[in-house]
Backbone as CSV, one residue per row, in Angstrom:
resi,resn,N_x,N_y,N_z,CA_x,CA_y,CA_z,C_x,C_y,C_z
1,MET,35.358,-3.544,-30.631,35.217,-2.973,-29.249,35.008,-4.440,-28.289
2,THR,35.718,-4.266,-26.960,35.663,-5.244,-25.925,34.675,-5.184,-25.169
3,ALA,33.740,-6.032,-25.181,32.688,-5.856,-24.030,32.936,-5.691,-22.696
4,SER,32.360,-4.701,-21.696,32.419,-4.607,-20.718,31.915,-5.954,-19.593
5,PRO,32.368,-6.321,-18.972,32.439,-7.515,-17.964,30.601,-7.037,-17.183
6,PRO,30.153,-8.209,-16.795,29.142,-8.261,-16.153,29.288,-7.496,-14.962
7,ALA,28.230,-6.758,-14.382,28.470,-6.340,-12.854,28.226,-7.544,-11.887
8,PRO,29.350,-7.644,-10.750,29.059,-8.740,-9.938,27.911,-8.743,-9.226
9,THR,27.142,-9.637,-8.983,26.082,-10.126,-8.045,26.256,-9.963,-7.002
10,ASP,25.606,-9.347,-5.983,25.420,-8.990,-4.966,24.982,-10.327,-3.805
11,THR,25.887,-10.674,-3.149,25.690,-12.458,-2.857,25.547,-11.880,-1.239
12,ARG,25.452,-10.723,-0.500,25.275,-10.535,0.723,24.079,-10.918,0.900
13,GLN,23.611,-11.511,2.474,22.569,-11.531,2.902,21.855,-10.432,2.961
14,ARG,20.469,-10.659,2.861,19.763,-9.308,2.937,18.671,-9.408,4.126
15,LEU,18.928,-8.114,5.339,18.344,-8.409,6.078,17.652,-7.179,6.533
16,LEU,16.375,-7.194,6.458,15.397,-6.149,6.897,14.718,-5.925,8.123
17,LEU,14.978,-5.338,8.951,14.361,-5.202,10.531,12.984,-4.305,10.253
18,VAL,11.994,-4.475,10.800,10.942,-4.132,10.687,10.201,-3.958,12.045
19,THR,9.994,-2.813,12.584,9.337,-2.299,13.717,8.331,-1.148,13.470
20,GLY,7.685,-0.414,14.632,6.922,0.130,14.426,5.894,0.326,15.655
21,LEU,5.068,1.223,15.694,3.730,1.377,16.856,3.225,0.289,16.484
22,SER,2.606,-0.347,17.769,1.571,-1.447,17.770,0.216,-1.049,16.846
23,GLY,-0.051,-1.847,16.206,-1.488,-1.806,15.644,-1.176,-1.097,14.321
24,THR,-0.261,-0.928,13.794,0.200,-0.113,12.561,0.001,-0.733,11.504
25,GLY,0.261,-2.336,11.521,0.384,-3.131,10.410,1.641,-3.667,10.168
26,LYS,2.275,-4.137,11.352,3.518,-4.542,10.974,3.228,-6.084,10.664
27,SER,2.594,-6.822,11.219,2.111,-8.188,10.440,1.854,-8.211,9.309
28,THR,1.032,-7.437,8.840,0.621,-7.485,7.473,1.787,-7.249,6.657
29,ALA,2.996,-6.491,6.804,3.901,-6.282,6.057,4.822,-7.246,6.251
30,LEU,4.793,-8.265,7.128,5.385,-9.249,7.165,4.817,-10.551,6.459
31,ASP,3.659,-10.536,6.446,2.909,-11.670,5.468,3.160,-11.113,4.036
32,VAL,3.171,-9.928,3.552,3.538,-9.718,2.074,5.137,-10.075,1.728
33,LEU,5.676,-9.830,2.849,7.297,-10.158,2.403,7.471,-11.785,2.413
34,GLU,6.981,-12.241,3.436,6.618,-13.716,3.066,6.340,-14.468,1.972
35,ASP,5.333,-13.755,1.374,4.517,-14.176,-0.193,5.839,-13.698,-0.921
36,LEU,6.657,-12.563,-0.856,7.602,-12.357,-2.006,8.636,-13.228,-1.689
37,GLY,8.889,-14.194,-1.044,10.048,-15.007,-0.593,10.816,-14.891,0.171
38,TRP,10.679,-13.937,1.183,11.439,-13.535,2.197,11.098,-14.520,3.504
39,GLU,12.395,-14.889,4.165,11.976,-15.463,5.442,11.823,-14.802,6.414
40,THR,10.502,-14.858,7.058,9.932,-13.985,8.568,10.095,-14.495,9.582
41,ILE,10.271,-13.611,10.522,10.334,-13.789,11.892,9.392,-12.662,12.698
42,ASP,8.649,-12.759,13.686,7.794,-11.811,13.827,8.267,-11.948,15.807
43,ASN,8.265,-10.851,16.208,8.465,-10.633,17.646,9.795,-11.418,18.291
44,PHE,11.008,-11.367,17.356,12.069,-12.158,17.320,12.942,-11.303,18.568
45,PRO,13.646,-11.770,19.879,14.261,-11.081,20.602,15.648,-10.590,20.095
46,ILE,15.353,-9.439,19.917,16.452,-8.776,19.308,17.935,-8.881,19.599
47,ARG,18.440,-9.148,20.607,19.604,-9.239,21.402,20.223,-10.662,20.744
48,LEU,19.237,-11.534,20.188,19.830,-12.769,19.533,20.182,-12.348,18.142
49,LEU,19.931,-11.081,17.735,20.093,-11.105,16.307,21.344,-11.270,15.926
50,GLU,22.483,-11.117,16.358,24.023,-11.420,15.826,24.180,-13.011,16.127
51,ARG,23.510,-13.528,16.904,23.844,-15.141,16.890,22.849,-15.594,15.829
52,LEU,21.690,-15.107,15.122,20.797,-15.610,14.108,21.458,-15.404,12.998
53,VAL,22.290,-14.226,12.573,22.651,-14.022,11.247,24.081,-14.888,11.164
54,GLY,24.758,-15.293,12.193,25.769,-16.269,12.179,27.129,-15.574,11.537
55,GLU,27.431,-16.518,11.101,29.145,-16.409,10.207,28.531,-16.621,8.822
56,PRO,29.503,-15.779,8.026,29.350,-15.838,6.421,29.393,-17.272,6.238
57,ASP,28.607,-17.862,5.181,28.714,-19.049,4.607,28.534,-19.013,2.915
58,GLU,29.197,-20.125,2.350,28.856,-19.792,0.750,27.601,-20.127,0.328
59,GLN,26.569,-20.649,0.982,25.182,-20.864,0.786,24.420,-19.729,0.400
60,SER,23.538,-19.516,-0.950,23.045,-18.752,-1.145,21.752,-18.631,-0.258
61,ARG,21.110,-17.651,0.379,20.164,-17.504,1.185,19.104,-16.572,1.045
62,ALA,17.916,-16.942,1.159,16.436,-16.064,1.096,16.753,-14.675,1.934
63,PRO,15.981,-13.770,1.315,16.406,-12.725,2.430,15.650,-12.689,3.356
64,LEU,15.899,-12.185,4.519,15.438,-12.342,5.724,14.776,-10.986,6.539
65,ALA,13.201,-11.196,6.865,13.032,-9.963,7.435,12.582,-10.494,8.965
66,ILE,12.796,-9.545,9.772,12.743,-9.679,11.396,11.648,-8.651,11.784
67,GLY,10.671,-9.161,12.602,9.721,-8.000,12.840,10.085,-7.912,14.483
68,PHE,9.956,-6.984,15.274,10.169,-6.687,16.630,9.333,-5.440,17.057
69,ASP,8.994,-5.197,18.395,8.451,-3.979,18.699,8.692,-3.899,20.325
70,SER,7.695,-3.060,20.859,7.965,-2.725,22.266,7.631,-3.869,23.251
71,ARG,6.818,-4.829,22.598,6.632,-6.275,23.614,7.700,-7.203,23.627
72,THR,8.880,-6.956,22.432,9.912,-8.067,22.480,10.820,-7.639,23.631
73,ARG,11.118,-8.882,24.290,12.160,-8.857,25.433,13.530,-8.234,25.042
74,GLY,13.932,-7.641,26.203,15.194,-6.825,25.831,15.005,-5.706,24.808
75,PHE,13.798,-5.065,24.507,13.541,-3.699,23.650,14.238,-2.547,24.227
76,VAL,15.321,-2.314,23.746,15.982,-0.948,24.226,16.351,-0.628,22.702
77,PRO,15.658,0.913,22.527,15.899,1.287,20.947,17.637,1.490,20.828
78,GLY,18.290,2.282,21.966,19.401,2.639,21.646,20.665,1.589,21.535
79,GLU,20.165,0.463,22.242,21.281,-0.485,22.235,20.912,-1.637,20.948
80,ILE,19.480,-1.114,20.423,19.154,-1.599,19.125,20.160,-1.229,17.755
81,ILE,19.711,0.131,17.978,20.598,0.688,16.914,22.378,0.568,16.857
82,ASP,22.772,0.248,18.269,24.339,0.071,18.126,24.527,-1.316,17.573
83,LEU,23.728,-2.305,18.002,23.981,-3.470,17.721,23.778,-3.544,15.843
84,VAL,22.675,-2.862,15.326,22.766,-2.873,13.709,23.844,-2.248,13.304
85,LYS,24.057,-0.965,13.846,25.505,-0.497,13.201,26.891,-1.382,13.282
86,ALA,26.935,-2.168,14.174,27.939,-3.137,14.453,27.883,-4.181,13.116
87,LEU,26.553,-4.863,12.945,26.555,-5.417,12.059,26.327,-5.015,10.574
88,SER,26.169,-3.840,10.507,26.225,-2.911,8.989,27.532,-3.013,8.581
89,ALA,28.637,-2.925,9.578,30.184,-3.084,9.114,30.458,-4.569,8.306
90,ARG,29.574,-5.706,8.822,30.315,-6.754,7.945,29.778,-6.498,6.675
91,ASP,30.826,-7.245,5.772,30.664,-7.315,4.244,29.819,-8.382,3.468
92,ASP,29.479,-9.210,4.645,28.448,-10.333,4.244,26.874,-10.138,4.469
93,LEU,26.463,-8.819,5.054,25.312,-8.536,5.345,24.749,-7.063,4.464
94,ALA,23.635,-7.061,4.203,23.192,-5.940,3.669,21.973,-5.620,4.380
95,ILE,21.995,-4.649,5.407,20.851,-4.566,6.278,19.958,-3.243,5.715
96,SER,18.754,-3.443,6.216,17.865,-2.099,6.177,16.521,-2.237,7.110
97,PHE,16.071,-1.080,7.301,15.415,-0.723,8.585,14.204,0.209,8.279
98,MET,13.181,-0.706,8.635,11.432,-0.058,7.850,10.965,0.166,9.499
99,PHE,10.140,1.146,9.395,9.291,1.635,10.434,8.294,2.360,10.010
100,ILE,6.987,1.493,10.880,5.818,1.820,10.414,4.997,2.616,11.393
101,ASP,4.365,3.707,10.969,3.742,4.385,11.963,2.296,4.913,11.594
102,CYS,1.662,5.435,12.467,0.064,5.872,12.412,-0.139,6.971,13.189
103,ALA,-1.110,7.444,12.806,-1.432,8.930,13.912,-2.174,8.221,14.855
104,GLY,-1.957,9.171,16.046,-2.500,8.186,17.432,-4.240,8.378,17.250
105,GLY,-4.989,9.289,16.623,-6.292,8.866,16.423,-6.643,7.966,16.043
106,GLU,-6.077,7.460,14.645,-6.744,6.387,13.911,-6.098,5.020,14.606
107,LEU,-4.978,4.978,15.592,-4.606,4.036,16.218,-5.468,3.686,17.430
108,GLU,-6.169,5.070,17.776,-7.220,4.784,19.078,-8.313,3.900,18.188
109,ARG,-8.823,4.493,17.137,-10.038,3.887,16.647,-9.842,2.292,16.629
110,ARG,-8.721,1.975,15.822,-8.480,0.695,15.340,-8.360,-0.482,16.715
111,TYR,-7.975,0.216,17.794,-8.009,-0.628,18.778,-9.102,-0.694,19.552
112,ASN,-10.097,0.265,19.297,-11.436,0.339,19.850,-12.470,-0.374,19.226
113,GLU,-12.238,-0.591,17.790,-12.462,-1.681,17.194,-12.691,-2.658,17.334
114,THR,-11.335,-3.198,17.559,-10.805,-4.946,17.708,-10.904,-5.274,19.224
115,ARG,-11.366,-4.175,20.178,-11.022,-4.595,21.557,-10.108,-5.088,22.310
116,ARG,-8.778,-4.539,21.368,-7.428,-5.409,21.832,-7.273,-4.694,22.713
117,ARG,-6.157,-4.731,23.724,-5.555,-4.188,24.551,-4.196,-3.582,24.118
118,HIS,-3.546,-2.424,24.363,-2.542,-1.738,24.065,-1.377,-2.382,24.935
119,PRO,-0.305,-2.825,24.377,0.887,-3.439,25.407,1.448,-2.519,26.565
120,LEU,1.377,-1.404,26.270,1.729,-0.367,27.169,0.876,0.576,27.912
121,ALA,-0.613,-0.099,27.614,-1.499,0.929,28.416,-2.344,-0.105,29.377
122,GLN,-1.731,-0.998,29.872,-2.009,-2.161,30.929,-2.368,-0.999,32.204
123,GLY,-3.639,-0.742,32.516,-4.110,-0.230,33.688,-4.046,1.290,33.578
124,ARG,-4.048,1.902,32.384,-3.965,3.211,31.780,-4.947,3.359,30.530
125,SER,-5.287,4.639,30.157,-5.867,5.032,29.408,-4.978,4.510,28.010
126,LEU,-5.712,4.376,26.996,-5.221,3.667,25.518,-4.461,4.832,24.826
127,LEU,-4.780,6.159,25.132,-3.988,7.240,24.386,-2.660,7.326,25.361
128,ASP,-2.674,7.232,26.435,-1.281,7.350,27.276,-0.608,6.162,26.742
129,GLY,-1.222,4.938,26.585,0.191,3.762,25.870,0.412,4.308,25.020
130,ILE,-0.213,4.866,23.921,0.179,4.937,22.349,1.256,6.104,22.560
131,ALA,0.897,7.011,23.325,1.906,8.298,23.471,3.555,7.684,24.139
132,ASP,3.252,6.860,25.144,4.642,6.331,25.726,5.394,5.232,24.897
133,GLU,4.290,4.677,24.107,5.293,3.679,23.054,5.736,4.641,21.837
134,ARG,5.125,5.920,21.461,5.557,6.645,20.289,6.946,7.216,20.858
135,GLU,7.163,7.656,22.085,8.231,8.047,22.583,9.336,7.196,22.630
136,LEU,8.993,6.190,23.325,10.066,5.158,23.246,10.464,4.565,21.993
137,LEU,9.876,4.608,20.751,10.059,4.219,19.574,10.909,5.474,18.918
138,GLU,10.629,6.643,19.203,11.288,7.733,18.368,12.575,7.515,17.640
139,PRO,13.463,7.155,18.422,14.679,7.007,17.915,14.769,5.874,16.632
140,LEU,14.030,4.803,16.801,14.133,3.892,15.623,13.547,4.460,14.324
141,ARG,12.524,5.658,14.590,11.664,5.986,13.550,12.668,7.189,12.922
142,ARG,13.584,8.037,13.666,14.411,8.576,13.109,15.420,8.067,12.484
143,TRP,15.780,6.724,12.884,16.940,6.069,12.326,16.769,5.287,10.985
144,ALA,15.510,5.158,10.779,14.913,4.173,9.773,15.239,4.702,8.371
145,GLU,15.534,3.957,7.478,15.501,4.327,6.134,14.343,4.312,5.394
146,ILE,13.403,3.665,5.846,12.038,3.481,5.156,10.851,3.670,6.172
147,VAL,9.986,4.786,6.066,9.171,4.946,6.808,7.746,5.088,6.188
148,ILE,6.668,4.179,6.629,5.430,4.196,6.404,4.151,4.401,7.150
149,ASP,3.501,5.490,6.676,2.721,5.735,7.609,1.300,5.635,7.219
150,THR,0.698,4.433,7.918,-0.600,3.993,7.378,-1.908,4.304,7.845
151,SER,-1.694,5.768,8.478,-2.969,6.580,9.176,-4.084,6.230,8.002
152,ALA,-3.836,6.644,6.776,-4.859,6.732,5.652,-4.943,5.502,4.787
153,MET,-4.288,4.522,5.420,-4.044,3.067,4.473,-5.027,2.262,5.050
154,SER,-5.610,1.175,3.880,-6.318,-0.014,4.789,-5.311,-1.044,4.556
155,ALA,-5.572,-2.315,4.979,-4.717,-3.391,4.795,-4.116,-3.540,3.538
156,ASN,-5.251,-3.530,2.435,-4.812,-3.825,1.176,-4.117,-2.784,0.573
157,ASP,-4.168,-1.535,0.958,-3.361,-0.406,0.643,-2.065,-0.740,1.155
158,LEU,-1.647,-1.153,2.486,-0.315,-1.212,2.977,0.264,-2.528,2.112
159,GLN,-0.554,-3.609,1.905,0.030,-4.611,1.329,0.532,-4.490,-0.014
160,THR,0.081,-3.489,-0.701,0.354,-3.106,-2.342,1.324,-2.060,-2.037
161,HIS,1.639,-1.369,-1.126,2.939,-0.455,-1.050,3.918,-1.387,-0.791
162,VAL,3.897,-2.301,0.256,4.937,-3.263,0.700,5.707,-3.807,-0.503
163,ARG,4.478,-4.512,-1.532,5.247,-5.220,-2.823,5.881,-4.197,-3.495
164,ASN,5.260,-3.087,-3.831,5.984,-1.783,-4.600,7.193,-1.917,-4.204
165,LEU,7.515,-1.810,-3.036,9.050,-1.556,-2.322,9.798,-2.557,-2.358
166,PHE,9.359,-3.977,-2.355,10.282,-5.189,-2.490,10.109,-6.083,-3.271
167,ALA,8.848,-6.119,-4.345,9.068,-7.179,-5.077,10.040,-6.907,-6.229
168,GLU,10.657,-8.060,-6.380,11.579,-8.320,-7.474,11.258,-9.046,-8.721
169,ASP,12.463,-9.132,-9.739,12.389,-10.188,-10.643,10.839,-10.342,-11.473
170,HIS,10.426,-9.127,-11.828,9.169,-9.082,-12.588,9.660,-9.047,-14.005
171,GLY,10.907,-8.886,-14.407,11.008,-8.724,-15.865,10.388,-7.365,-16.730
172,ASP,9.816,-7.593,-17.479,9.216,-6.634,-18.164,7.955,-6.414,-17.934
173,SER,7.217,-7.323,-16.753,5.936,-7.318,-16.661,5.262,-6.056,-15.784
174,MET,4.586,-5.449,-15.674,3.808,-4.654,-14.728,2.546,-4.814,-14.128
175,THR,2.454,-4.740,-12.740,1.206,-5.103,-12.196,0.393,-3.675,-12.277
176,LEU,-0.812,-3.817,-12.931,-1.522,-2.432,-13.059,-3.235,-2.777,-12.544
177,THR,-3.579,-1.625,-11.578,-4.716,-1.511,-11.029,-5.364,-0.760,-11.363
178,VAL,-6.618,-1.017,-12.051,-7.821,0.155,-12.058,-8.969,0.228,-11.221
179,SER,-8.867,1.268,-10.612,-10.001,1.392,-9.326,-11.168,2.370,-9.066
180,SER,-12.149,2.050,-8.641,-13.314,3.424,-8.377,-13.344,3.736,-6.777
181,PHE,-13.337,4.892,-6.686,-13.755,5.419,-5.513,-14.565,6.858,-5.369
182,GLY,-15.273,6.828,-4.100,-16.172,8.150,-3.873,-15.050,9.268,-3.083
183,PHE,-15.075,10.560,-3.767,-14.169,11.350,-3.213,-14.928,11.847,-1.669
184,ALA,-16.523,11.414,-1.750,-16.958,12.109,-0.115,-16.369,11.052,1.050
185,ARG,-15.942,9.994,0.390,-15.391,8.762,1.339,-13.745,8.845,1.526
186,GLY,-13.136,9.837,0.887,-11.599,10.009,1.140,-11.011,9.651,-0.064
187,MET,-9.677,9.963,-0.288,-9.147,9.938,-1.732,-8.174,8.782,-1.357
188,PRO,-7.853,7.631,-2.395,-7.069,6.607,-2.443,-5.556,6.973,-2.118
189,PRO,-4.969,6.481,-0.872,-3.579,7.185,-0.515,-2.776,6.715,-1.639
190,LEU,-2.657,5.419,-2.401,-1.582,5.165,-3.130,-1.582,5.034,-4.595
191,ALA,-3.045,6.028,-5.225,-2.855,6.173,-6.601,-1.740,6.955,-7.132
192,ASP,-1.632,6.423,-8.486,-0.566,7.181,-9.178,-1.336,8.360,-10.253
193,LEU,-2.677,7.712,-10.513,-3.068,8.516,-11.433,-4.345,8.675,-11.028
194,VAL,-4.972,10.003,-10.623,-6.494,10.229,-10.258,-7.070,10.922,-11.488
195,PHE,-8.379,10.326,-11.845,-9.017,10.898,-12.471,-10.617,11.421,-11.920
196,ASP,-11.066,12.473,-12.043,-12.312,12.959,-11.518,-13.215,12.849,-12.555
197,MET,-14.435,12.222,-12.227,-15.213,11.683,-13.082,-16.635,12.927,-12.781
198,ARG,-16.556,13.367,-11.633,-17.755,14.384,-11.404,-18.558,15.266,-12.063
199,PHE,-17.715,15.708,-13.132,-18.136,16.580,-14.523,-19.216,15.595,-15.464
200,LEU,-19.536,14.347,-14.998,-20.798,13.556,-15.938,-21.931,13.802,-14.966
201,ASP,-22.952,13.635,-15.689,-24.340,13.808,-14.946,-24.535,12.751,-14.171
202,ASN,-25.008,12.881,-12.734,-25.113,12.007,-11.713,-26.415,10.835,-11.959
203,PRO,-26.029,9.607,-12.012,-27.356,8.781,-12.066,-27.933,8.540,-10.795
204,HIS,-27.457,8.890,-9.610,-28.252,9.201,-8.421,-28.969,9.912,-8.098
205,TRP,-29.543,10.830,-9.021,-30.623,11.919,-8.950,-31.526,11.268,-9.776
206,VAL,-31.191,10.065,-10.730,-32.190,9.609,-11.706,-33.363,8.654,-11.242
207,GLU,-34.350,8.783,-11.094,-35.361,7.557,-10.476,-35.027,6.314,-11.309
208,GLY,-34.851,5.528,-10.446,-34.806,3.954,-10.550,-33.146,3.363,-10.875
209,LEU,-32.433,4.553,-10.919,-30.891,4.369,-10.798,-30.358,4.406,-9.454
210,ARG,-30.834,4.709,-8.577,-30.172,5.035,-7.406,-29.458,4.233,-6.957
211,GLU,-30.213,3.347,-6.744,-29.861,1.892,-5.903,-29.126,0.780,-6.615
212,GLN,-29.075,1.159,-8.002,-28.429,0.240,-8.822,-26.594,1.022,-8.928
213,THR,-25.744,0.288,-9.707,-24.568,0.912,-9.603,-23.815,1.091,-11.157
214,GLY,-22.642,1.235,-11.247,-22.213,1.529,-12.372,-21.964,-0.178,-13.160
215,LEU,-21.875,-1.179,-12.542,-21.945,-2.517,-13.056,-23.437,-2.738,-13.766
216,ASP,-24.643,-2.008,-13.728,-25.747,-2.176,-13.884,-25.597,-1.620,-15.481
217,ALA,-26.621,-2.374,-16.440,-26.752,-1.630,-17.680,-27.140,-0.551,-17.965
218,PRO,-28.386,0.057,-16.967,-29.062,1.157,-17.220,-28.530,2.225,-17.033
219,VAL,-27.380,1.987,-16.084,-26.863,3.260,-15.068,-25.476,3.419,-16.431
220,GLY,-24.747,2.415,-16.943,-23.847,2.726,-18.151,-24.409,3.438,-18.870
221,GLU,-25.661,2.910,-19.545,-26.423,3.731,-20.650,-26.707,5.266,-20.376
222,HIS,-26.852,5.471,-19.266,-27.387,6.643,-18.960,-26.113,7.532,-19.116
223,ILE,-24.822,7.177,-18.163,-23.809,7.765,-18.580,-22.934,7.989,-19.872
224,GLU,-23.316,6.954,-20.568,-22.708,7.169,-21.887,-23.593,8.482,-22.675
225,ARG,-24.832,8.269,-22.284,-25.595,9.654,-23.049,-24.940,10.886,-22.777
226,ASP,-24.220,11.130,-21.449,-23.902,12.207,-21.451,-22.887,12.903,-22.586
227,PRO,-23.066,13.977,-23.420,-22.298,14.463,-24.414,-21.025,14.548,-24.152
228,ALA,-20.236,14.646,-22.808,-19.082,14.788,-22.394,-18.662,13.426,-22.188
229,PHE,-19.037,12.280,-22.269,-18.384,10.971,-21.870,-17.449,10.495,-22.658
230,HIS,-17.867,10.160,-23.969,-16.902,9.676,-24.967,-15.717,10.409,-25.495
231,LYS,-15.806,11.597,-25.390,-14.637,12.280,-25.796,-13.959,12.537,-24.592
232,ALA,-13.964,12.665,-23.084,-13.281,12.503,-22.371,-12.701,11.127,-22.155
233,PHE,-13.364,9.924,-22.197,-12.713,8.578,-22.147,-11.933,8.455,-22.949
234,GLY,-12.084,8.890,-24.286,-11.294,8.687,-25.413,-9.835,9.313,-24.846
235,GLN,-9.641,10.456,-24.678,-8.680,11.373,-24.294,-7.850,10.687,-23.002
236,ILE,-8.633,10.203,-22.167,-7.838,9.541,-21.081,-7.162,8.408,-21.261
237,ARG,-7.987,7.597,-22.055,-7.608,6.319,-22.636,-6.134,6.536,-23.555
238,ASP,-6.514,7.316,-24.395,-4.954,7.656,-25.111,-4.017,8.088,-24.061
239,LEU,-4.045,9.146,-23.267,-3.199,9.468,-22.390,-2.298,8.102,-21.340
240,LEU,-3.499,7.369,-21.032,-2.766,5.813,-20.496,-2.027,5.298,-21.292
241,LEU,-2.491,4.999,-22.742,-1.856,4.100,-23.487,-0.534,4.985,-24.014
242,THR,-0.180,6.125,-23.972,0.952,6.972,-23.917,1.965,6.553,-22.561
243,LEU,1.319,6.789,-21.446,2.141,6.676,-20.313,2.486,5.269,-19.849
244,LEU,1.621,4.480,-19.875,1.970,3.001,-19.483,3.041,2.484,-19.675
245,PRO,3.730,2.436,-21.235,4.796,1.760,-21.830,5.923,2.754,-21.128
246,ARG,5.643,3.932,-20.853,6.860,4.781,-20.442,7.182,4.366,-18.892
247,TYR,6.257,4.008,-18.406,6.333,3.681,-16.766,6.996,2.145,-16.806
248,ALA,6.536,1.346,-17.911,7.229,0.136,-17.715,8.644,0.132,-18.034
249,ALA,9.043,0.979,-18.748,10.429,1.366,-19.815,11.262,1.884,-18.497
250,GLN,10.579,2.337,-17.438,11.507,3.070,-16.072,11.415,1.896,-15.033
251,GLY,10.921,0.913,-15.465,11.130,-0.315,-14.284,9.999,-0.260,-13.540
252,LYS,8.888,0.742,-13.636,7.814,0.758,-12.386,7.164,-0.521,-12.504
253,SER,7.057,-1.414,-11.198,6.357,-2.562,-11.168,4.705,-2.375,-10.967
254,TYR,4.301,-1.310,-10.549,3.061,-1.181,-10.158,2.687,0.096,-10.588
255,VAL,1.539,0.163,-11.267,0.647,1.267,-11.411,-0.833,1.139,-10.848
256,HIS,-1.275,2.249,-10.292,-2.653,2.342,-9.911,-3.299,3.328,-10.303
257,ILE,-4.267,3.227,-11.212,-5.310,4.217,-11.862,-6.400,4.158,-10.926
258,ALA,-6.642,5.158,-10.778,-7.989,5.579,-9.781,-9.179,6.528,-10.576
259,PHE,-10.406,6.127,-10.792,-11.417,7.164,-10.867,-12.359,7.154,-9.828
260,GLY,-12.556,8.508,-9.776,-13.378,9.127,-8.563,-14.821,9.630,-9.313
261,CYS,-15.615,9.485,-8.308,-17.037,10.168,-8.455,-17.530,10.672,-6.877
262,THR,-18.709,11.224,-6.786,-18.656,11.512,-5.396,-19.124,10.540,-4.622
263,GLY,-19.989,9.499,-4.565,-19.846,8.342,-3.780,-19.318,7.244,-3.976
264,GLY,-18.897,6.818,-5.226,-17.817,5.919,-5.751,-18.786,4.741,-5.928
265,ARG,-20.005,4.894,-6.493,-21.027,3.901,-6.568,-21.485,3.908,-8.060
266,HIS,-21.262,4.829,-8.900,-22.124,5.031,-10.346,-21.162,5.409,-11.585
267,ARG,-20.396,6.500,-11.538,-19.784,7.019,-12.755,-18.655,6.672,-12.671
268,SER,-17.704,6.400,-11.260,-16.544,6.029,-11.336,-16.070,4.448,-11.583
269,VAL,-17.691,3.711,-10.887,-17.281,2.442,-11.171,-17.554,2.053,-12.918
270,PHE,-18.343,2.632,-13.469,-18.451,2.548,-14.734,-17.242,2.917,-15.861
271,THR,-16.810,4.043,-15.077,-15.411,4.351,-16.204,-14.458,3.336,-16.040
272,ALA,-14.286,3.053,-14.452,-13.129,2.163,-14.132,-13.347,0.654,-15.001
273,GLU,-14.837,0.190,-15.167,-14.603,-0.978,-15.984,-14.800,-0.675,-17.425
274,ARG,-14.920,0.196,-17.694,-14.855,0.513,-19.081,-13.289,0.670,-19.739
275,MET,-12.851,1.563,-18.890,-11.241,1.493,-19.016,-10.306,0.421,-18.924
276,ALA,-10.764,-0.718,-17.988,-9.869,-1.883,-17.884,-10.134,-2.589,-19.200
277,GLU,-11.425,-2.497,-19.602,-12.068,-3.176,-21.113,-10.667,-2.711,-21.983
278,GLY,-10.780,-1.280,-22.144,-9.833,-0.828,-23.186,-8.219,-1.209,-22.976
279,LEU,-7.951,-1.379,-21.938,-6.350,-1.572,-21.491,-6.395,-2.976,-22.015
280,ARG,-7.358,-3.678,-21.507,-7.176,-5.438,-21.970,-7.075,-5.354,-23.606
281,GLU,-7.717,-4.671,-24.239,-7.585,-4.615,-26.010,-6.223,-4.065,-26.235
282,ALA,-5.814,-3.478,-25.772,-4.355,-2.864,-25.951,-3.411,-3.577,-25.162
283,GLY,-3.454,-5.071,-24.682,-2.632,-5.839,-24.476,-2.067,-5.746,-22.945
284,PHE,-2.867,-5.065,-22.020,-2.566,-5.049,-20.729,-3.355,-5.913,-19.964
285,SER,-3.013,-6.138,-18.360,-3.948,-6.914,-17.757,-4.103,-6.575,-16.512
286,PRO,-5.001,-5.350,-16.560,-5.489,-4.677,-15.230,-6.206,-5.662,-14.279
287,THR,-6.152,-5.520,-12.984,-6.888,-5.912,-12.209,-8.057,-4.480,-11.516
288,VAL,-9.296,-5.072,-11.222,-10.000,-3.757,-11.223,-10.645,-3.778,-9.581
289,ARG,-10.943,-3.047,-9.056,-11.070,-3.110,-7.485,-12.182,-1.656,-7.471
290,HIS,-13.368,-2.111,-6.929,-14.141,-0.942,-6.578,-14.220,-0.699,-5.036
291,ARG,-13.541,0.076,-4.464,-13.518,0.510,-3.088,-14.792,0.948,-2.234
292,ASN,-15.579,1.533,-2.999,-17.016,1.846,-2.267,-18.368,1.715,-2.836
293,LEU,-18.064,0.408,-3.742,-19.460,-0.037,-4.553,-20.016,-0.529,-3.577
294,ALA,-19.764,-1.146,-2.379,-20.786,-1.672,-1.288,-21.427,-0.577,-0.315
295,SER,-20.797,0.785,-0.462,-21.508,1.756,0.931,-22.540,1.871,0.307
296,ARG,-23.612,2.521,1.486,-24.883,2.754,0.937,-24.925,4.129,0.455
297,THR,-26.117,4.220,-0.296,-26.449,5.449,-1.016,-26.855,6.634,-0.126
298,ALA,-26.800,7.522,-0.184,-27.225,8.818,0.660,-27.144,10.260,0.074
299,ASP,-28.348,10.732,-0.003,-28.441,12.049,-0.625,-27.352,13.444,-0.259
300,ALA,-27.041,13.146,0.998,-26.078,13.819,1.793,-24.947,13.745,1.247
301,ILE,-24.415,12.666,0.925,-23.304,12.439,0.346,-23.402,12.896,-1.165
302,GLU,-24.139,12.649,-1.821,-23.966,13.103,-3.502,-24.217,14.461,-3.428
303,GLY,-24.832,15.243,-2.359,-24.587,16.907,-2.563,-25.925,17.374,-3.242
304,GLU,-25.979,18.607,-3.603,-27.194,18.916,-4.453,-27.245,18.549,-5.788
305,ARG,-28.489,18.277,-6.306,-28.620,17.748,-7.559,-28.595,19.183,-8.388
306,ARG,-28.161,18.847,-9.407,-27.749,19.954,-10.342,-28.945,20.163,-11.416
């Protein structure tokens, strides 16, 4: 039998255009792309795009990511779309478009916390500036192939999401994250698998354990004394050891496993640490993150004692 020839390598210049509302995380996304080996330019005058990509050459080039927004000189969404459509007809370019969005209320909170001025709110209210920018950018949002909503994302969440979208050449490796969180403080927006540990006895209501965390031995000993812990832990571990190799076989580069409890300081922290140990013993190399470990303890968050 004659072997089929290998598929030809795509030698086109990769070009990613990145835009979005001010304050949504465009600079963060570009920083991640730069870490991944992309050449990045922020606030680029988009009318010069055709001159930047130039004529085809025979040199292999790194992928290029260009950031622009309403502050960029010559920012006219309709003209930008026409320009990119024309460039997309070139055989030497592979162009994609990413739009980063966020809810208006969350953007208002971010601007108030940082005390930055919104570029379209000069002499007007912040909400008016956000609304005007959203209306201006709406044609680009509708046209983008990739839309990321960062309303419920931390900067770290956005970084992970961009890596998941654009990281290449991982071979057979898979980046595995095991995290803890508190349901009272919101669900993690990018978790692939979420396990609720609130069925376990809550150390928050035990004298002497409230101010400790799942990293402290007395808290772990208390959780392990719960008759439900070992059986449930073993079943979850067995499920993960079944799923993770299959995720890897499907080419999934990133898997985030999250364990939640009420406040995110005791049961979820201990379980995440123990599960990471079990996964390391099975040959995986998970990174452990505790989202709410430093949050203050509060009876109102933990609810009524059972």
